[in-house]
KOLGU-471860 format. One record per residue (C-alpha): x, y, z. Coordinates in steps of 0.001 Angstrom, whole numbers, plus 500000, padded with zeros to 6 digits. Example, Ala and Ser with C-alpha at 12.3 -4.5 7.8 and 13.67 -1.06 7.14 Angstrom:
BEGIN
512300495500507800513670498940507140
***
This chain:
BEGIN
500000500000500000501277503471499214502682505429502131500091508177501709497114505872502278497499505560506037498816509046506776496791510836509423494312508012509926494688504511511216494216501961508416491910499954510686489691503030511105489605503409507306488562499786506925485873500039509613484493503164507956484457501327504611482586498416506199480004500710507740479640502590504470479167499456502312477312497100504674473787497925503449474749497488499792476291494093500473473204493067502481470874494055499625472967492164497066473279489085499317470215488907501598470773485202502296474191485730503890474832486122507590477041488681509298480204486585509036479845485911505327479022489561504631482156490587506515484192488179504386482798489762501209483585493236502511487120492191503417487682490748499954486307493906498335488565496078500530491613494082499490490712494636495830490523498421496189493527500204494760495390502874496706493547505726494978490184504320496092491457503829499635492569507469499695488997508430498721487629506279501563490038507985503969488885511417502773485206510533503269485965509102506709487838512245507661484965514417506428482590512482508665484802512821511724486339509332511863489801509191513387492262506773514886491787506208518610
***
């Protein structure tokens, strides 16, 4: 991952924001799946995001007040 992706915000916080942001969409696309399987899909989708998309997630998270604890 590029050095700029995690600057100023914990990568875990970015991922948790991404999960919160995408959870409803994954649930609508896969209503038969439980929480664990949805989380696996979200994790796989996160891994497929390129650095530019992760920077966008970080920016949205920052705009909404998410930060590393």
